[in-house]
PDB file of N, CA, C and O in Angstrom, chain B, residues numbered from 101:
ATOM      1  N   MET B 101    -133.398   7.070 -64.552  1.00  0.00           N
ATOM      2  CA  MET B 101    -134.020   8.232 -65.106  1.00  0.00           C
ATOM      3  C   MET B 101    -134.019   9.372 -64.091  1.00  0.00           C
ATOM      4  O   MET B 101    -133.714  10.514 -64.435  1.00  0.00           O
ATOM      5  N   ILE B 102    -134.352   9.070 -62.880  1.00  0.00           N
ATOM      6  CA  ILE B 102    -134.336  10.087 -61.827  1.00  0.00           C
ATOM      7  C   ILE B 102    -132.908  10.597 -61.625  1.00  0.00           C
ATOM      8  O   ILE B 102    -132.681  11.801 -61.509  1.00  0.00           O
ATOM      9  N   LEU B 103    -131.964   9.680 -61.585  1.00  0.00           N
ATOM     10  CA  LEU B 103    -130.574  10.094 -61.402  1.00  0.00           C
ATOM     11  C   LEU B 103    -130.063  10.893 -62.593  1.00  0.00           C
ATOM     12  O   LEU B 103    -129.258  11.809 -62.422  1.00  0.00           O
ATOM     13  N   ARG B 104    -130.515  10.560 -63.785  1.00  0.00           N
ATOM     14  CA  ARG B 104    -130.084  11.308 -64.975  1.00  0.00           C
ATOM     15  C   ARG B 104    -130.598  12.742 -64.918  1.00  0.00           C
ATOM     16  O   ARG B 104    -129.874  13.672 -65.275  1.00  0.00           O
ATOM     17  N   PHE B 105    -131.843  12.933 -64.472  1.00  0.00           N
ATOM     18  CA  PHE B 105    -132.360  14.303 -64.357  1.00  0.00           C
ATOM     19  C   PHE B 105    -131.593  15.068 -63.285  1.00  0.00           C
ATOM     20  O   PHE B 105    -131.268  16.241 -63.468  1.00  0.00           O
ATOM     21  N   ARG B 106    -131.306  14.412 -62.180  1.00  0.00           N
ATOM     22  CA  ARG B 106    -130.536  15.090 -61.129  1.00  0.00           C
ATOM     23  C   ARG B 106    -129.143  15.471 -61.634  1.00  0.00           C
ATOM     24  O   ARG B 106    -128.623  16.531 -61.286  1.00  0.00           O
ATOM     25  N   ALA B 107    -128.547  14.614 -62.448  1.00  0.00           N
ATOM     26  CA  ALA B 107    -127.240  14.938 -63.036  1.00  0.00           C
ATOM     27  C   ALA B 107    -127.357  16.114 -63.998  1.00  0.00           C
ATOM     28  O   ALA B 107    -126.475  16.972 -64.035  1.00  0.00           O
ATOM     29  N   LEU B 108    -128.437  16.161 -64.775  1.00  0.00           N
ATOM     30  CA  LEU B 108    -128.688  17.296 -65.671  1.00  0.00           C
ATOM     31  C   LEU B 108    -128.745  18.581 -64.849  1.00  0.00           C
ATOM     32  O   LEU B 108    -128.092  19.571 -65.178  1.00  0.00           O
ATOM     33  N   ALA B 109    -129.530  18.552 -63.783  1.00  0.00           N
ATOM     34  CA  ALA B 109    -129.679  19.738 -62.936  1.00  0.00           C
ATOM     35  C   ALA B 109    -128.347  20.135 -62.295  1.00  0.00           C
ATOM     36  O   ALA B 109    -127.976  21.308 -62.298  1.00  0.00           O
ATOM     37  N   ARG B 110    -127.649  19.173 -61.758  1.00  0.00           N
ATOM     38  CA  ARG B 110    -126.359  19.457 -61.120  1.00  0.00           C
ATOM     39  C   ARG B 110    -125.382  20.047 -62.131  1.00  0.00           C
ATOM     40  O   ARG B 110    -124.644  20.979 -61.814  1.00  0.00           O
ATOM     41  N   GLY B 111    -125.377  19.508 -63.340  1.00  0.00           N
ATOM     42  CA  GLY B 111    -124.487  20.007 -64.384  1.00  0.00           C
ATOM     43  C   GLY B 111    -124.781  21.459 -64.738  1.00  0.00           C
ATOM     44  O   GLY B 111    -123.857  22.249 -64.929  1.00  0.00           O
ATOM     45  N   LEU B 112    -126.054  21.815 -64.825  1.00  0.00           N
ATOM     46  CA  LEU B 112    -126.409  23.196 -65.159  1.00  0.00           C
ATOM     47  C   LEU B 112    -126.072  24.156 -64.025  1.00  0.00           C
ATOM     48  O   LEU B 112    -125.696  25.304 -64.261  1.00  0.00           O
ATOM     49  N   VAL B 113    -126.208  23.682 -62.807  1.00  0.00           N
ATOM     50  CA  VAL B 113    -125.828  24.515 -61.653  1.00  0.00           C
ATOM     51  C   VAL B 113    -124.315  24.707 -61.634  1.00  0.00           C
ATOM     52  O   VAL B 113    -123.831  25.818 -61.420  1.00  0.00           O
ATOM     53  N   GLU B 114    -123.571  23.632 -61.858  1.00  0.00           N
ATOM     54  CA  GLU B 114    -122.104  23.732 -61.872  1.00  0.00           C
ATOM     55  C   GLU B 114    -121.608  24.635 -62.991  1.00  0.00           C
ATOM     56  O   GLU B 114    -120.595  25.316 -62.835  1.00  0.00           O
ATOM     57  N   ARG B 115    -122.316  24.647 -64.121  1.00  0.00           N
ATOM     58  CA  ARG B 115    -121.953  25.528 -65.230  1.00  0.00           C
ATOM     59  C   ARG B 115    -122.437  26.965 -64.996  1.00  0.00           C
ATOM     60  O   ARG B 115    -122.137  27.870 -65.775  1.00  0.00           O
ATOM     61  N   ARG B 116    -123.173  27.148 -63.935  1.00  0.00           N
ATOM     62  CA  ARG B 116    -123.759  28.449 -63.585  1.00  0.00           C
ATOM     63  C   ARG B 116    -124.742  28.935 -64.643  1.00  0.00           C
ATOM     64  O   ARG B 116    -124.917  30.137 -64.843  1.00  0.00           O
ATOM     65  N   ALA B 117    -125.374  27.991 -65.309  1.00  0.00           N
ATOM     66  CA  ALA B 117    -126.412  28.318 -66.283  1.00  0.00           C
ATOM     67  C   ALA B 117    -127.739  28.551 -65.579  1.00  0.00           C
ATOM     68  O   ALA B 117    -128.597  29.285 -66.071  1.00  0.00           O
ATOM     69  N   VAL B 118    -127.900  27.917 -64.417  1.00  0.00           N
ATOM     70  CA  VAL B 118    -129.121  28.017 -63.628  1.00  0.00           C
ATOM     71  C   VAL B 118    -128.722  28.133 -62.163  1.00  0.00           C
ATOM     72  O   VAL B 118    -127.806  27.455 -61.698  1.00  0.00           O
ATOM     73  N   GLU B 119    -129.417  28.993 -61.452  1.00  0.00           N
ATOM     74  CA  GLU B 119    -129.190  29.103 -60.017  1.00  0.00           C
ATOM     75  C   GLU B 119    -130.246  28.263 -59.318  1.00  0.00           C
ATOM     76  O   GLU B 119    -131.444  28.451 -59.528  1.00  0.00           O
ATOM     77  N   LEU B 120    -129.797  27.348 -58.500  1.00  0.00           N
ATOM     78  CA  LEU B 120    -130.708  26.461 -57.790  1.00  0.00           C
ATOM     79  C   LEU B 120    -131.212  27.154 -56.531  1.00  0.00           C
ATOM     80  O   LEU B 120    -130.429  27.549 -55.666  1.00  0.00           O
ATOM     81  N   VAL B 121    -132.514  27.293 -56.443  1.00  0.00           N
ATOM     82  CA  VAL B 121    -133.149  27.929 -55.299  1.00  0.00           C
ATOM     83  C   VAL B 121    -133.663  26.828 -54.376  1.00  0.00           C
ATOM     84  O   VAL B 121    -134.407  25.955 -54.822  1.00  0.00           O
ATOM     85  N   PRO B 122    -133.282  26.851 -53.101  1.00  0.00           N
ATOM     86  CA  PRO B 122    -133.771  25.810 -52.188  1.00  0.00           C
ATOM     87  C   PRO B 122    -135.295  25.747 -52.191  1.00  0.00           C
ATOM     88  O   PRO B 122    -135.976  26.771 -52.129  1.00  0.00           O
ATOM     89  N   GLY B 123    -135.806  24.539 -52.264  1.00  0.00           N
ATOM     90  CA  GLY B 123    -137.249  24.330 -52.246  1.00  0.00           C
ATOM     91  C   GLY B 123    -137.921  24.473 -53.599  1.00  0.00           C
ATOM     92  O   GLY B 123    -139.137  24.313 -53.700  1.00  0.00           O
ATOM     93  N   ALA B 124    -137.158  24.771 -54.637  1.00  0.00           N
ATOM     94  CA  ALA B 124    -137.748  24.916 -55.968  1.00  0.00           C
ATOM     95  C   ALA B 124    -138.247  23.566 -56.467  1.00  0.00           C
ATOM     96  O   ALA B 124    -137.642  22.531 -56.190  1.00  0.00           O
ATOM     97  N   THR B 125    -139.325  23.584 -57.183  1.00  0.00           N
ATOM     98  CA  THR B 125    -139.844  22.355 -57.778  1.00  0.00           C
ATOM     99  C   THR B 125    -139.050  22.023 -59.032  1.00  0.00           C
ATOM    100  O   THR B 125    -138.307  22.855 -59.552  1.00  0.00           O
ATOM    101  N   VAL B 126    -139.214  20.822 -59.499  1.00  0.00           N
ATOM    102  CA  VAL B 126    -138.528  20.406 -60.718  1.00  0.00           C
ATOM    103  C   VAL B 126    -139.020  21.236 -61.909  1.00  0.00           C
ATOM    104  O   VAL B 126    -138.258  21.508 -62.837  1.00  0.00           O
ATOM    105  N   HIS B 127    -140.284  21.634 -61.879  1.00  0.00           N
ATOM    106  CA  HIS B 127    -140.809  22.446 -62.981  1.00  0.00           C
ATOM    107  C   HIS B 127    -140.278  23.879 -62.924  1.00  0.00           C
ATOM    108  O   HIS B 127    -140.054  24.493 -63.967  1.00  0.00           O
ATOM    109  N   ALA B 128    -140.075  24.410 -61.734  1.00  0.00           N
ATOM    110  CA  ALA B 128    -139.462  25.741 -61.611  1.00  0.00           C
ATOM    111  C   ALA B 128    -138.030  25.685 -62.130  1.00  0.00           C
ATOM    112  O   ALA B 128    -137.569  26.605 -62.805  1.00  0.00           O
ATOM    113  N   PHE B 129    -137.337  24.607 -61.812  1.00  0.00           N
ATOM    114  CA  PHE B 129    -135.979  24.438 -62.330  1.00  0.00           C
ATOM    115  C   PHE B 129    -136.000  24.362 -63.852  1.00  0.00           C
ATOM    116  O   PHE B 129    -135.180  25.001 -64.512  1.00  0.00           O
ATOM    117  N   ALA B 130    -136.927  23.588 -64.420  1.00  0.00           N
ATOM    118  CA  ALA B 130    -137.010  23.447 -65.876  1.00  0.00           C
ATOM    119  C   ALA B 130    -137.313  24.784 -66.545  1.00  0.00           C
ATOM    120  O   ALA B 130    -136.781  25.072 -67.617  1.00  0.00           O
ATOM    121  N   ARG B 131    -138.165  25.609 -65.920  1.00  0.00           N
ATOM    122  CA  ARG B 131    -138.446  26.937 -66.487  1.00  0.00           C
ATOM    123  C   ARG B 131    -137.195  27.800 -66.484  1.00  0.00           C
ATOM    124  O   ARG B 131    -136.918  28.492 -67.464  1.00  0.00           O
ATOM    125  N   ALA B 132    -136.436  27.767 -65.391  1.00  0.00           N
ATOM    126  CA  ALA B 132    -135.192  28.541 -65.323  1.00  0.00           C
ATOM    127  C   ALA B 132    -134.192  28.035 -66.356  1.00  0.00           C
ATOM    128  O   ALA B 132    -133.531  28.826 -67.029  1.00  0.00           O
ATOM    129  N   ALA B 133    -134.087  26.732 -66.477  1.00  0.00           N
ATOM    130  CA  ALA B 133    -133.180  26.159 -67.473  1.00  0.00           C
ATOM    131  C   ALA B 133    -133.643  26.505 -68.884  1.00  0.00           C
ATOM    132  O   ALA B 133    -132.818  26.715 -69.773  1.00  0.00           O
ATOM    133  N   GLY B 134    -134.948  26.566 -69.093  1.00  0.00           N
ATOM    134  CA  GLY B 134    -135.495  26.942 -70.388  1.00  0.00           C
ATOM    135  C   GLY B 134    -135.167  28.378 -70.767  1.00  0.00           C
ATOM    136  O   GLY B 134    -135.043  28.698 -71.949  1.00  0.00           O
ATOM    137  N   ARG B 135    -135.028  29.235 -69.776  1.00  0.00           N
ATOM    138  CA  ARG B 135    -134.601  30.614 -70.053  1.00  0.00           C
ATOM    139  C   ARG B 135    -133.132  30.648 -70.464  1.00  0.00           C
ATOM    140  O   ARG B 135    -132.738  31.464 -71.297  1.00  0.00           O
ATOM    141  N   ALA B 136    -132.331  29.771 -69.888  1.00  0.00           N
ATOM    142  CA  ALA B 136    -130.910  29.700 -70.240  1.00  0.00           C
ATOM    143  C   ALA B 136    -130.696  29.006 -71.585  1.00  0.00           C
ATOM    144  O   ALA B 136    -129.726  29.288 -72.289  1.00  0.00           O
ATOM    145  N   PHE B 137    -131.601  28.104 -71.932  1.00  0.00           N
ATOM    146  CA  PHE B 137    -131.541  27.350 -73.184  1.00  0.00           C
ATOM    147  C   PHE B 137    -132.917  27.425 -73.865  1.00  0.00           C
ATOM    148  O   PHE B 137    -133.640  26.428 -73.900  1.00  0.00           O
ATOM    149  N   PRO B 138    -133.279  28.576 -74.396  1.00  0.00           N
ATOM    150  CA  PRO B 138    -134.642  28.759 -74.918  1.00  0.00           C
ATOM    151  C   PRO B 138    -135.025  27.778 -76.025  1.00  0.00           C
ATOM    152  O   PRO B 138    -136.203  27.446 -76.164  1.00  0.00           O
ATOM    153  N   GLY B 139    -134.090  27.323 -76.788  1.00  0.00           N
ATOM    154  CA  GLY B 139    -134.389  26.350 -77.835  1.00  0.00           C
ATOM    155  C   GLY B 139    -134.680  24.968 -77.290  1.00  0.00           C
ATOM    156  O   GLY B 139    -135.149  24.096 -78.022  1.00  0.00           O
ATOM    157  N   ARG B 140    -134.412  24.761 -76.034  1.00  0.00           N
ATOM    158  CA  ARG B 140    -134.610  23.450 -75.378  1.00  0.00           C
ATOM    159  C   ARG B 140    -135.677  23.497 -74.292  1.00  0.00           C
ATOM    160  O   ARG B 140    -135.822  22.539 -73.533  1.00  0.00           O
ATOM    161  N   ALA B 141    -136.420  24.582 -74.205  1.00  0.00           N
ATOM    162  CA  ALA B 141    -137.409  24.737 -73.137  1.00  0.00           C
ATOM    163  C   ALA B 141    -138.426  23.595 -73.127  1.00  0.00           C
ATOM    164  O   ALA B 141    -138.754  23.068 -72.065  1.00  0.00           O
ATOM    165  N   ASP B 142    -138.922  23.214 -74.297  1.00  0.00           N
ATOM    166  CA  ASP B 142    -139.906  22.121 -74.354  1.00  0.00           C
ATOM    167  C   ASP B 142    -139.282  20.798 -73.927  1.00  0.00           C
ATOM    168  O   ASP B 142    -139.916  20.011 -73.223  1.00  0.00           O
ATOM    169  N   ASP B 143    -138.049  20.550 -74.346  1.00  0.00           N
ATOM    170  CA  ASP B 143    -137.356  19.315 -73.942  1.00  0.00           C
ATOM    171  C   ASP B 143    -137.158  19.275 -72.431  1.00  0.00           C
ATOM    172  O   ASP B 143    -137.343  18.236 -71.798  1.00  0.00           O
ATOM    173  N   LEU B 144    -136.782  20.409 -71.864  1.00  0.00           N
ATOM    174  CA  LEU B 144    -136.555  20.472 -70.416  1.00  0.00           C
ATOM    175  C   LEU B 144    -137.857  20.298 -69.644  1.00  0.00           C
ATOM    176  O   LEU B 144    -137.875  19.666 -68.588  1.00  0.00           O
ATOM    177  N   ASP B 145    -138.936  20.851 -70.164  1.00  0.00           N
ATOM    178  CA  ASP B 145    -140.242  20.678 -69.524  1.00  0.00           C
ATOM    179  C   ASP B 145    -140.673  19.213 -69.580  1.00  0.00           C
ATOM    180  O   ASP B 145    -141.191  18.681 -68.598  1.00  0.00           O
ATOM    181  N   ALA B 146    -140.461  18.564 -70.721  1.00  0.00           N
ATOM    182  CA  ALA B 146    -140.807  17.142 -70.842  1.00  0.00           C
ATOM    183  C   ALA B 146    -139.973  16.296 -69.889  1.00  0.00           C
ATOM    184  O   ALA B 146    -140.480  15.348 -69.288  1.00  0.00           O
ATOM    185  N   ALA B 147    -138.703  16.635 -69.750  1.00  0.00           N
ATOM    186  CA  ALA B 147    -137.824  15.900 -68.825  1.00  0.00           C
ATOM    187  C   ALA B 147    -138.287  16.095 -67.386  1.00  0.00           C
ATOM    188  O   ALA B 147    -138.282  15.149 -66.598  1.00  0.00           O
ATOM    189  N   ALA B 148    -138.686  17.310 -67.043  1.00  0.00           N
ATOM    190  CA  ALA B 148    -139.175  17.586 -65.683  1.00  0.00           C
ATOM    191  C   ALA B 148    -140.456  16.808 -65.407  1.00  0.00           C
ATOM    192  O   ALA B 148    -140.629  16.260 -64.318  1.00  0.00           O
ATOM    193  N   SER B 149    -141.347  16.758 -66.382  1.00  0.00           N
ATOM    194  CA  SER B 149    -142.587  15.998 -66.205  1.00  0.00           C
ATOM    195  C   SER B 149    -142.297  14.513 -66.034  1.00  0.00           C
ATOM    196  O   SER B 149    -142.915  13.849 -65.202  1.00  0.00           O
ATOM    197  N   ALA B 150    -141.361  13.992 -66.819  1.00  0.00           N
ATOM    198  CA  ALA B 150    -140.982  12.582 -66.692  1.00  0.00           C
ATOM    199  C   ALA B 150    -140.429  12.312 -65.292  1.00  0.00           C
ATOM    200  O   ALA B 150    -140.809  11.336 -64.644  1.00  0.00           O
ATOM    201  N   PHE B 151    -139.534  13.181 -64.833  1.00  0.00           N
ATOM    202  CA  PHE B 151    -138.964  13.032 -63.491  1.00  0.00           C
ATOM    203  C   PHE B 151    -140.067  13.025 -62.443  1.00  0.00           C
ATOM    204  O   PHE B 151    -140.130  12.133 -61.597  1.00  0.00           O
ATOM    205  N   ASP B 152    -140.937  14.031 -62.507  1.00  0.00           N
ATOM    206  CA  ASP B 152    -142.010  14.161 -61.529  1.00  0.00           C
ATOM    207  C   ASP B 152    -142.914  12.930 -61.516  1.00  0.00           C
ATOM    208  O   ASP B 152    -143.238  12.400 -60.454  1.00  0.00           O
ATOM    209  N   ASP B 153    -143.311  12.489 -62.687  1.00  0.00           N
ATOM    210  CA  ASP B 153    -144.227  11.348 -62.771  1.00  0.00           C
ATOM    211  C   ASP B 153    -143.620  10.077 -62.215  1.00  0.00           C
ATOM    212  O   ASP B 153    -144.289   9.325 -61.506  1.00  0.00           O
ATOM    213  N   VAL B 154    -142.363   9.831 -62.529  1.00  0.00           N
ATOM    214  CA  VAL B 154    -141.725   8.613 -62.041  1.00  0.00           C
ATOM    215  C   VAL B 154    -141.366   8.743 -60.561  1.00  0.00           C
ATOM    216  O   VAL B 154    -141.577   7.813 -59.783  1.00  0.00           O
ATOM    217  N   ARG B 155    -140.832   9.878 -60.181  1.00  0.00           N
ATOM    218  CA  ARG B 155    -140.418  10.079 -58.783  1.00  0.00           C
ATOM    219  C   ARG B 155    -141.585   9.945 -57.816  1.00  0.00           C
ATOM    220  O   ARG B 155    -141.447   9.372 -56.735  1.00  0.00           O
ATOM    221  N   TYR B 156    -142.734  10.477 -58.212  1.00  0.00           N
ATOM    222  CA  TYR B 156    -143.901  10.457 -57.329  1.00  0.00           C
ATOM    223  C   TYR B 156    -144.906   9.372 -57.713  1.00  0.00           C
ATOM    224  O   TYR B 156    -146.080   9.436 -57.350  1.00  0.00           O
ATOM    225  N   LEU B 157    -144.420   8.369 -58.458  1.00  0.00           N
ATOM    226  CA  LEU B 157    -145.134   7.126 -58.747  1.00  0.00           C
ATOM    227  C   LEU B 157    -146.461   7.319 -59.478  1.00  0.00           C
ATOM    228  O   LEU B 157    -147.389   6.531 -59.299  1.00  0.00           O
ATOM    229  N   ARG B 158    -146.553   8.364 -60.300  1.00  0.00           N
ATOM    230  CA  ARG B 158    -147.758   8.528 -61.107  1.00  0.00           C
ATOM    231  C   ARG B 158    -147.744   7.581 -62.301  1.00  0.00           C
ATOM    232  O   ARG B 158    -148.794   7.198 -62.816  1.00  0.00           O
ATOM    233  N   ARG B 159    -146.546   7.210 -62.732  1.00  0.00           N
ATOM    234  CA  ARG B 159    -146.408   6.210 -63.790  1.00  0.00           C
ATOM    235  C   ARG B 159    -145.024   5.579 -63.677  1.00  0.00           C
ATOM    236  O   ARG B 159    -144.101   6.174 -63.121  1.00  0.00           O
ATOM    237  N   PRO B 160    -144.894   4.368 -64.212  1.00  0.00           N
ATOM    238  CA  PRO B 160    -143.599   3.693 -64.115  1.00  0.00           C
ATOM    239  C   PRO B 160    -142.589   4.287 -65.095  1.00  0.00           C
ATOM    240  O   PRO B 160    -142.949   4.854 -66.126  1.00  0.00           O
ATOM    241  N   GLY B 161    -141.340   4.141 -64.745  1.00  0.00           N
ATOM    242  CA  GLY B 161    -140.278   4.572 -65.641  1.00  0.00           C
ATOM    243  C   GLY B 161    -140.253   3.686 -66.873  1.00  0.00           C
ATOM    244  O   GLY B 161    -140.429   2.471 -66.783  1.00  0.00           O
ATOM    245  N   THR B 162    -140.035   4.297 -68.009  1.00  0.00           N
ATOM    246  CA  THR B 162    -139.977   3.545 -69.271  1.00  0.00           C
ATOM    247  C   THR B 162    -138.769   4.029 -70.066  1.00  0.00           C
ATOM    248  O   THR B 162    -138.156   5.048 -69.747  1.00  0.00           O
ATOM    249  N   ALA B 163    -138.453   3.284 -71.089  1.00  0.00           N
ATOM    250  CA  ALA B 163    -137.361   3.688 -71.973  1.00  0.00           C
ATOM    251  C   ALA B 163    -137.685   5.026 -72.635  1.00  0.00           C
ATOM    252  O   ALA B 163    -136.786   5.839 -72.848  1.00  0.00           O
ATOM    253  N   ALA B 164    -138.940   5.262 -72.958  1.00  0.00           N
ATOM    254  CA  ALA B 164    -139.334   6.524 -73.598  1.00  0.00           C
ATOM    255  C   ALA B 164    -139.136   7.706 -72.645  1.00  0.00           C
ATOM    256  O   ALA B 164    -138.664   8.764 -73.060  1.00  0.00           O
ATOM    257  N   LEU B 165    -139.494   7.530 -71.380  1.00  0.00           N
ATOM    258  CA  LEU B 165    -139.303   8.610 -70.413  1.00  0.00           C
ATOM    259  C   LEU B 165    -137.819   8.868 -70.173  1.00  0.00           C
ATOM    260  O   LEU B 165    -137.386  10.017 -70.089  1.00  0.00           O
ATOM    261  N   TYR B 166    -137.047   7.791 -70.064  1.00  0.00           N
ATOM    262  CA  TYR B 166    -135.607   7.961 -69.921  1.00  0.00           C
ATOM    263  C   TYR B 166    -135.046   8.693 -71.140  1.00  0.00           C
ATOM    264  O   TYR B 166    -134.186   9.564 -71.008  1.00  0.00           O
ATOM    265  N   GLY B 167    -135.533   8.338 -72.314  1.00  0.00           N
ATOM    266  CA  GLY B 167    -135.083   8.986 -73.531  1.00  0.00           C
ATOM    267  C   GLY B 167    -135.355  10.477 -73.528  1.00  0.00           C
ATOM    268  O   GLY B 167    -134.532  11.253 -74.014  1.00  0.00           O
ATOM    269  N   ALA B 168    -136.496  10.895 -72.990  1.00  0.00           N
ATOM    270  CA  ALA B 168    -136.825  12.322 -72.908  1.00  0.00           C
ATOM    271  C   ALA B 168    -135.821  13.056 -72.032  1.00  0.00           C
ATOM    272  O   ALA B 168    -135.373  14.151 -72.372  1.00  0.00           O
ATOM    273  N   VAL B 169    -135.474  12.454 -70.917  1.00  0.00           N
ATOM    274  CA  VAL B 169    -134.500  13.078 -70.015  1.00  0.00           C
ATOM    275  C   VAL B 169    -133.113  13.076 -70.650  1.00  0.00           C
ATOM    276  O   VAL B 169    -132.399  14.077 -70.591  1.00  0.00           O
ATOM    277  N   ALA B 170    -132.738  11.970 -71.246  1.00  0.00           N
ATOM    278  CA  ALA B 170    -131.416  11.860 -71.873  1.00  0.00           C
ATOM    279  C   ALA B 170    -131.259  12.858 -73.018  1.00  0.00           C
ATOM    280  O   ALA B 170    -130.204  13.478 -73.154  1.00  0.00           O
ATOM    281  N   ARG B 171    -132.295  13.021 -73.844  1.00  0.00           N
ATOM    282  CA  ARG B 171    -132.230  13.983 -74.955  1.00  0.00           C
ATOM    283  C   ARG B 171    -132.045  15.408 -74.441  1.00  0.00           C
ATOM    284  O   ARG B 171    -131.241  16.171 -74.977  1.00  0.00           O
ATOM    285  N   ALA B 172    -132.788  15.757 -73.409  1.00  0.00           N
ATOM    286  CA  ALA B 172    -132.655  17.105 -72.836  1.00  0.00           C
ATOM    287  C   ALA B 172    -131.259  17.300 -72.260  1.00  0.00           C
ATOM    288  O   ALA B 172    -130.635  18.338 -72.474  1.00  0.00           O
ATOM    289  N   ASP B 173    -130.775  16.312 -71.536  1.00  0.00           N
ATOM    290  CA  ASP B 173    -129.443  16.398 -70.931  1.00  0.00           C
ATOM    291  C   ASP B 173    -128.359  16.522 -72.001  1.00  0.00           C
ATOM    292  O   ASP B 173    -127.492  17.392 -71.919  1.00  0.00           O
ATOM    293  N   ASP B 174    -128.414  15.662 -72.984  1.00  0.00           N
ATOM    294  CA  ASP B 174    -127.413  15.696 -74.055  1.00  0.00           C
ATOM    295  C   ASP B 174    -127.446  17.032 -74.800  1.00  0.00           C
ATOM    296  O   ASP B 174    -126.402  17.585 -75.147  1.00  0.00           O
ATOM    297  N   ALA B 175    -128.642  17.539 -75.039  1.00  0.00           N
ATOM    298  CA  ALA B 175    -128.782  18.797 -75.788  1.00  0.00           C
ATOM    299  C   ALA B 175    -128.184  19.975 -75.031  1.00  0.00           C
ATOM    300  O   ALA B 175    -127.440  20.768 -75.609  1.00  0.00           O
ATOM    301  N   VAL B 176    -128.499  20.098 -73.749  1.00  0.00           N
ATOM    302  CA  VAL B 176    -127.972  21.256 -73.012  1.00  0.00           C
ATOM    303  C   VAL B 176    -126.480  21.126 -72.739  1.00  0.00           C
ATOM    304  O   VAL B 176    -125.789  22.133 -72.586  1.00  0.00           O
ATOM    305  N   GLN B 177    -125.976  19.898 -72.677  1.00  0.00           N
ATOM    306  CA  GLN B 177    -124.529  19.722 -72.519  1.00  0.00           C
ATOM    307  C   GLN B 177    -123.778  20.185 -73.762  1.00  0.00           C
ATOM    308  O   GLN B 177    -122.636  20.638 -73.674  1.00  0.00           O
ATOM    309  N   ALA B 178    -124.419  20.070 -74.910  1.00  0.00           N
ATOM    310  CA  ALA B 178    -123.772  20.409 -76.171  1.00  0.00           C
ATOM    311  C   ALA B 178    -123.914  21.888 -76.539  1.00  0.00           C
ATOM    312  O   ALA B 178    -123.296  22.352 -77.498  1.00  0.00           O
ATOM    313  N   GLU B 179    -124.722  22.624 -75.784  1.00  0.00           N
ATOM    314  CA  GLU B 179    -124.982  24.023 -76.111  1.00  0.00           C
ATOM    315  C   GLU B 179    -124.461  24.959 -75.034  1.00  0.00           C
ATOM    316  O   GLU B 179    -124.202  24.558 -73.899  1.00  0.00           O
ATOM    317  N   ARG B 180    -124.319  26.206 -75.422  1.00  0.00           N
ATOM    318  CA  ARG B 180    -123.957  27.251 -74.459  1.00  0.00           C
ATOM    319  C   ARG B 180    -125.238  27.943 -74.009  1.00  0.00           C
ATOM    320  O   ARG B 180    -126.129  28.183 -74.824  1.00  0.00           O
ATOM    321  N   PRO B 181    -125.339  28.262 -72.734  1.00  0.00           N
ATOM    322  CA  PRO B 181    -126.538  28.960 -72.264  1.00  0.00           C
ATOM    323  C   PRO B 181    -126.571  30.404 -72.780  1.00  0.00           C
ATOM    324  O   PRO B 181    -125.538  31.007 -73.068  1.00  0.00           O
ATOM    325  N   VAL B 182    -127.770  30.922 -72.884  1.00  0.00           N
ATOM    326  CA  VAL B 182    -127.953  32.323 -73.244  1.00  0.00           C
ATOM    327  C   VAL B 182    -127.458  33.174 -72.095  1.00  0.00           C
ATOM    328  O   VAL B 182    -127.747  32.886 -70.934  1.00  0.00           O
ATOM    329  N   ASP B 183    -126.732  34.197 -72.404  1.00  0.00           N
ATOM    330  CA  ASP B 183    -126.232  35.124 -71.378  1.00  0.00           C
ATOM    331  C   ASP B 183    -127.308  36.188 -71.167  1.00  0.00           C
ATOM    332  O   ASP B 183    -127.476  37.075 -72.004  1.00  0.00           O
ATOM    333  N   ALA B 184    -128.028  36.104 -70.066  1.00  0.00           N
ATOM    334  CA  ALA B 184    -129.125  37.032 -69.802  1.00  0.00           C
ATOM    335  C   ALA B 184    -128.644  38.480 -69.776  1.00  0.00           C
ATOM    336  O   ALA B 184    -129.348  39.362 -70.267  1.00  0.00           O
ATOM    337  N   ALA B 185    -127.483  38.744 -69.224  1.00  0.00           N
ATOM    338  CA  ALA B 185    -126.964  40.104 -69.149  1.00  0.00           C
ATOM    339  C   ALA B 185    -126.721  40.648 -70.554  1.00  0.00           C
ATOM    340  O   ALA B 185    -127.016  41.812 -70.825  1.00  0.00           O
ATOM    341  N   ALA B 186    -126.187  39.815 -71.452  1.00  0.00           N
ATOM    342  CA  ALA B 186    -125.936  40.252 -72.827  1.00  0.00           C
ATOM    343  C   ALA B 186    -127.253  40.526 -73.542  1.00  0.00           C
ATOM    344  O   ALA B 186    -127.347  41.444 -74.357  1.00  0.00           O
ATOM    345  N   GLU B 187    -128.260  39.729 -73.234  1.00  0.00           N
ATOM    346  CA  GLU B 187    -129.560  39.939 -73.876  1.00  0.00           C
ATOM    347  C   GLU B 187    -130.170  41.275 -73.454  1.00  0.00           C
ATOM    348  O   GLU B 187    -130.860  41.914 -74.249  1.00  0.00           O
ATOM    349  N   LEU B 188    -129.929  41.700 -72.229  1.00  0.00           N
ATOM    350  CA  LEU B 188    -130.487  42.972 -71.756  1.00  0.00           C
ATOM    351  C   LEU B 188    -129.813  44.165 -72.411  1.00  0.00           C
ATOM    352  O   LEU B 188    -130.437  45.213 -72.574  1.00  0.00           O
ATOM    353  N   VAL B 189    -128.561  44.025 -72.786  1.00  0.00           N
ATOM    354  CA  VAL B 189    -127.804  45.116 -73.367  1.00  0.00           C
ATOM    355  C   VAL B 189    -128.237  45.387 -74.807  1.00  0.00           C
ATOM    356  O   VAL B 189    -128.192  46.530 -75.262  1.00  0.00           O
ATOM    357  N   ARG B 190    -128.645  44.372 -75.507  1.00  0.00           N
ATOM    358  CA  ARG B 190    -128.988  44.511 -76.934  1.00  0.00           C
ATOM    359  C   ARG B 190    -130.182  45.351 -77.164  1.00  0.00           C
ATOM    360  O   ARG B 190    -130.583  45.553 -78.310  1.00  0.00           O
TER     361      ARG B 190
END
């Protein structure tokens, strides 16, 4: 689950949908990703919470938590990010 979230983040950075800022928290990353994929903001926030909880041992990893991360990852892989520059022009 942790590796799946890291792959989600790496994929969005490689696609240039999100700029990774050194020292950013997982929730800051999820907010930035939510701006690029506004229809998936809640999914990305849930995935970030799952990552945080499991990574910092607040709760054990479960199939449901993995599912939250997998759904967010699959969804953003299948969609195109919002072009912020185009949104400003409209």
